[in-house]
Each structure stands twice: as C-alpha cells, then as structure tokens.
C-alpha positions as CSV (number, residue, x, y, z in Angstrom):
1,M,0.0,0.0,0.0
2,K,1.2,3.5,-0.8
3,P,2.1,5.8,2.1
4,E,-0.4,8.4,0.9
5,Q,-3.2,5.8,1.0
6,V,-2.2,4.6,4.5
7,A,-2.2,8.2,5.7
8,A,-5.5,8.9,4.0
9,D,-7.2,6.0,5.6
10,V,-6.1,7.2,9.0
11,L,-6.8,10.9,8.5
12,K,-10.1,10.2,6.6
13,C,-9.1,12.4,3.7
14,D,-8.5,12.0,-0.1
15,A,-5.2,10.3,-0.8
16,N,-4.9,12.4,-4.0
17,Q,-4.6,15.5,-1.8
18,L,-1.5,14.1,-0.1
19,H,2.1,13.8,-1.2
20,S,5.0,11.9,0.4
21,E,8.7,12.2,0.9
22,R,10.8,9.2,1.8
23,I,12.8,9.4,5.0
24,K,16.1,7.7,4.1
25,R,17.7,7.1,7.5
26,G,15.6,4.1,8.5
27,L,17.5,0.7,8.6
28,T,14.6,-1.6,9.6
29,N,11.6,0.2,8.1
30,E,10.4,2.2,5.1
31,S,9.3,5.6,6.3
32,W,7.7,8.6,4.6
33,R,6.6,12.1,5.7
34,V,3.2,12.6,4.2
35,Q,1.7,16.1,3.9
36,G,-1.3,17.9,2.4
37,S,-4.7,19.2,3.3
38,G,-3.4,20.6,6.6
39,H,-1.9,17.2,7.7
40,D,1.7,16.3,8.4
41,V,2.3,12.7,9.5
42,I,5.0,10.0,9.4
43,V,4.0,6.7,7.9
44,R,6.3,3.7,8.7
45,I,6.0,0.3,7.1
46,S,8.2,-2.4,8.7
47,T,10.4,-4.4,6.3
48,A,12.7,-6.1,8.8
49,D,13.1,-9.7,9.8
50,E,11.7,-9.0,13.2
51,H,12.6,-12.3,14.7
52,A,16.3,-12.2,13.6
53,L,16.7,-8.5,14.7
54,Q,14.9,-9.2,18.0
55,L,12.0,-6.8,17.4
56,D,8.8,-7.0,19.5
57,R,6.1,-4.8,17.8
58,L,3.5,-5.5,20.5
59,S,5.8,-4.3,23.2
60,E,6.7,-1.3,21.0
61,A,3.0,-0.4,20.7
62,R,2.7,-0.3,24.5
63,V,5.8,1.8,24.9
64,L,4.5,4.3,22.2
65,S,1.4,4.8,24.2
66,I,3.3,5.4,27.5
67,V,5.8,7.9,26.0
68,E,3.1,9.8,24.1
69,Q,1.1,10.3,27.3
70,A,4.4,11.5,29.0
71,G,5.1,14.0,26.2
72,I,8.3,12.3,25.3
73,G,7.2,10.6,22.1
74,A,5.1,11.6,19.1
75,Q,1.3,11.4,19.0
76,V,0.3,7.9,17.6
77,L,-2.5,8.0,15.0
78,L,-2.3,4.3,14.0
79,C,-0.3,1.4,15.5
80,A,-1.0,-1.9,13.8
81,P,1.7,-4.4,14.6
82,Q,0.0,-7.2,12.7
83,S,0.0,-5.1,9.6
84,R,3.4,-3.7,10.3
85,L,2.1,-0.2,10.1
86,L,2.7,2.9,12.2
87,V,1.4,6.4,11.6
88,T,2.4,9.2,14.0
89,Q,2.1,13.0,14.0
90,T,5.2,14.8,12.8
91,L,6.9,16.5,15.7
92,P,7.4,20.3,15.6
93,G,11.2,20.4,15.5
94,R,14.3,19.1,13.8
95,D,16.8,16.3,14.4
96,W,20.1,17.0,16.1
97,D,23.4,16.5,14.4
98,E,26.3,14.7,16.1
99,Q,27.9,17.9,17.2
100,E,24.8,19.2,18.9
101,A,24.7,15.9,21.0
102,R,28.1,16.8,22.3
103,E,27.4,20.4,23.4
104,P,27.4,20.9,27.2
105,R,24.0,22.6,27.2
106,N,22.4,19.7,25.3
107,I,24.1,17.1,27.5
108,V,22.2,18.8,30.4
109,R,18.9,18.7,28.4
110,L,19.3,15.1,27.3
111,A,20.2,13.9,30.8
112,A,17.1,15.5,32.1
113,L,15.0,13.9,29.4
114,M,16.5,10.5,30.2
115,R,15.7,10.9,33.9
116,R,12.1,11.6,32.9
117,L,12.0,8.6,30.7
118,H,13.6,6.3,33.2
119,A,11.1,7.4,35.9
120,L,8.0,6.4,33.9
121,P,5.8,3.6,35.2
122,V,5.9,0.4,33.2
123,T,3.7,-2.6,32.7
124,A,4.3,-6.3,32.4
125,D,3.6,-6.4,28.7
126,I,6.8,-4.4,27.9
127,R,9.7,-6.5,26.8
128,T,12.7,-7.0,29.1
129,I,16.1,-6.0,27.7
130,D,18.3,-9.0,28.7
131,L,21.8,-8.3,27.4
132,I,22.9,-12.0,27.7
133,A,19.8,-13.2,25.9
134,M,20.4,-10.5,23.2
135,L,24.0,-11.6,22.7
136,R,23.1,-15.3,22.4
137,G,20.2,-14.5,20.1
138,Y,22.4,-12.7,17.6
139,W,25.1,-15.3,17.8
140,L,22.5,-18.0,17.1
141,E,21.3,-16.1,14.0
142,L,24.9,-15.6,12.8
143,D,25.9,-19.2,13.5
144,A,22.9,-20.5,11.4
145,Q,24.9,-19.3,8.3
146,P,28.1,-21.1,7.2
147,H,31.0,-19.1,8.4
148,H,34.2,-19.4,10.5
149,L,34.9,-17.4,13.6
150,N,38.4,-16.1,13.8
151,E,40.4,-15.9,17.0
152,Q,39.5,-12.3,17.6
153,Q,35.7,-13.0,17.2
154,V,35.9,-15.9,19.6
155,Q,37.7,-13.7,22.2
156,Q,35.1,-11.0,21.7
157,R,32.3,-13.4,22.4
158,T,33.9,-14.6,25.5
159,H,34.6,-11.1,26.7
160,A,31.1,-9.9,26.0
161,L,29.5,-12.8,27.9
162,Q,31.9,-12.3,30.9
163,L,31.3,-8.6,30.9
164,A,27.5,-9.0,30.8
165,Q,27.5,-11.7,33.5
166,A,29.8,-9.6,35.8
167,L,27.6,-6.5,35.8
168,P,26.3,-5.9,39.4
169,L,22.5,-6.4,39.7
170,E,21.7,-3.5,42.1
171,V,20.8,-1.0,39.4
172,Q,17.1,-0.4,39.2
173,Q,15.6,-1.5,35.9
174,C,13.5,1.0,34.0
175,L,12.0,2.0,30.7
176,C,14.9,2.6,28.3
177,H,15.0,3.8,24.7
178,T,18.3,1.9,23.9
179,D,19.1,3.8,20.7
180,L,19.7,7.5,21.5
181,H,21.2,8.5,18.2
182,H,21.0,12.1,17.3
183,F,18.6,11.2,14.4
184,N,16.2,10.1,17.1
185,I,16.3,13.3,19.1
186,V,13.9,16.1,18.0
187,D,14.4,19.7,19.3
188,N,12.1,22.7,18.8
189,G,14.5,25.0,20.7
190,E,12.6,24.7,23.9
191,R,12.0,21.0,24.5
192,L,13.1,17.6,23.3
193,W,11.3,14.5,22.0
194,L,12.5,11.0,21.1
195,L,11.7,9.0,18.0
196,D,12.0,5.3,17.0
197,W,11.1,3.2,20.0
198,E,11.3,-0.2,18.4
199,Y,14.1,-1.4,20.7
200,A,12.7,0.2,23.8
201,G,12.1,-2.0,26.9
202,I,12.7,-2.5,30.6
203,G,16.4,-2.5,31.1
204,D,19.5,-1.0,32.7
205,P,19.6,2.9,32.5
206,Y,23.4,2.7,31.8
207,F,22.6,1.1,28.5
208,D,20.8,4.3,27.4
209,L,23.7,6.4,28.7
210,A,26.1,4.1,26.7
211,S,24.1,4.6,23.5
212,V,24.5,8.4,23.8
213,C,28.2,8.0,24.5
214,C,28.9,5.5,21.7
215,W,26.8,7.1,18.9
216,H,28.4,10.5,19.6
217,R,32.0,9.4,20.4
218,Y,32.1,10.8,23.9
219,D,35.5,11.0,25.4
220,A,36.2,10.6,29.1
221,A,35.3,14.2,29.9
222,L,31.9,14.1,28.1
223,R,31.1,10.7,29.7
224,H,31.9,12.3,33.1
225,A,29.6,15.3,32.3
226,L,26.7,13.0,31.3
227,L,27.0,10.9,34.4
228,L,27.2,14.1,36.5
229,E,24.1,15.6,34.9
230,Y,22.2,12.3,35.1
231,F,23.1,11.3,38.7
232,G,24.2,14.6,40.3
233,E,27.5,12.9,41.2
234,V,30.0,10.6,39.7
235,S,31.6,7.6,41.4
236,E,34.3,5.2,40.3
237,Q,31.6,2.5,40.1
238,S,29.4,4.5,37.8
239,E,32.3,5.2,35.5
240,L,33.3,1.6,35.4
241,R,29.7,0.4,34.7
242,L,29.3,3.0,31.9
243,A,32.6,1.9,30.4
244,A,31.5,-1.7,30.4
245,M,28.1,-0.8,28.9
246,C,29.8,1.2,26.2
247,W,31.9,-1.8,25.2
248,L,28.8,-4.0,25.1
249,F,26.7,-1.4,23.2
250,D,29.3,-1.1,20.5
251,Y,29.7,-4.9,20.3
252,I,25.9,-5.5,20.1
253,K,25.7,-2.8,17.4
254,E,28.2,-4.7,15.4
255,L,26.3,-7.9,15.8
256,W,23.0,-6.2,14.8
257,F,24.6,-4.9,11.6
258,A,26.0,-8.4,10.9
259,V,22.6,-10.1,11.3
260,R,20.9,-7.4,9.2
261,G,23.4,-7.8,6.4
262,Q,22.9,-11.6,6.1
C-alpha cells in the first residue's frame, strides 16, 4: 500500500490531496513524511526480519502509548503491529546532528529527558532487555549461516559474555530507549522528544547512557559530564559500569549490523 493511502485511511481524507517524501535514514523500516490538506504525518512500514533482529512490535506499541502520554514521544495515530504499520504526527522540531549531541547545554537537556523517561511507570507487557539473551540470540542467527569465527571473534564473544554476566545487579531496571542516536532526538529549541522506540524496553539505564556515548563518540570528559548531569554525582563504580556498557553497546551494534546484512 502506498504511504499516501495509508495516511488517507487514518486521516479520513482524499489520498490524491497528499504527497509523500521518503525518509532515508531508517534501517529496519520504510518511512515517509506525508503532507497535504493541513496534515503532516509520518508513515512507517516495517520491512525487517523482526525475529532475527529481536523486534517486538506489540511491546513497542505499549511503549509508544506510554511515552506519548508522557510528552516524550510523538502522537500515535495508528499502531497496527499485525499489519506492520505505524502512523504518527510529525513532531514540531528538527533532528540534532552529532555535534549538537556533544554540546554541554544539550548534555544537560538530554540527561534531564532520560531521567524523565527512566522514571515512567511500566507494565508487564513491555519486553525486558536481557543483554545476555540478546547476545546469544544474535550469535544464534549468525551461526545459522556457514562461516568461520576467527580468534578475535571468539575472544570478543567470551569477553562480551563475561562482561554482561559480571555487571552488578543492584541498578534499578526502568523503561529505556536503547538507541539514543541524534537522528532520534527532535528539538524545537525549547523541548526535546525521542523517535524510534522499536528497541525500547525495561532494562539498565546505563545502556541508554552508553548509547549516547557510543553514537556520539564521547571521550572521558563528556562521559563524566553525562554521568554528573544524570546522577548529580560521579563515582568510580558509575564510570566503570558505563565503560562496560559502552563496550557492550558497540559490540551488540556490530552484531546487529552483521545479522541485518545476512
């Protein structure tokens, strides 16, 4: 189905009065911005192998509802996981670029937004982000194809599992976005919103912090600044946990790209 028709069915208008522009940044979906007749919406059609990439569209639907009500996510006009369709209102702002995500003022703003997100109430129908299960799931997908692991890859697997198993369990689990790339941050100059919740779930807040650090190449000083703004203080334990999570985030990202490229 054409994106104009999807939008027209939701908006109860004539598809001929709408026009669409493809949004090219998506890696697991085909997305379009559809405008016309006073409307401005985003139409997303999932094209991913949801099992291989560990996507849970039913959980995503629940998260979308929660973050919309909290004013952190976009207004949802249609969420139909069985049809792989999502239609949301376009947010009134623009995406950040990488440099904006590194600016001290924006680190303060993003830390505040993450604290709001991580404090939201959650329900039992939201998926749990189990890093060990995630690692093993991607390894299983990759091992289903004929290939040979070199010594470095074997060592990486061992290190990843040991690192994930060694993480202390005292950190309170919460609702996490898990993919805080600057493309997923919308800014109207006064407030921020987050896009693309397909990997959100109940997990370790340090994994969200790590996603910010890894996507935007934070050095030690910027990591320290993010921890300070998020927690109000920085301890040796928090720096070590963030460092471990950054290694795991980068490694899991590599696995994701490998599975997607099969």
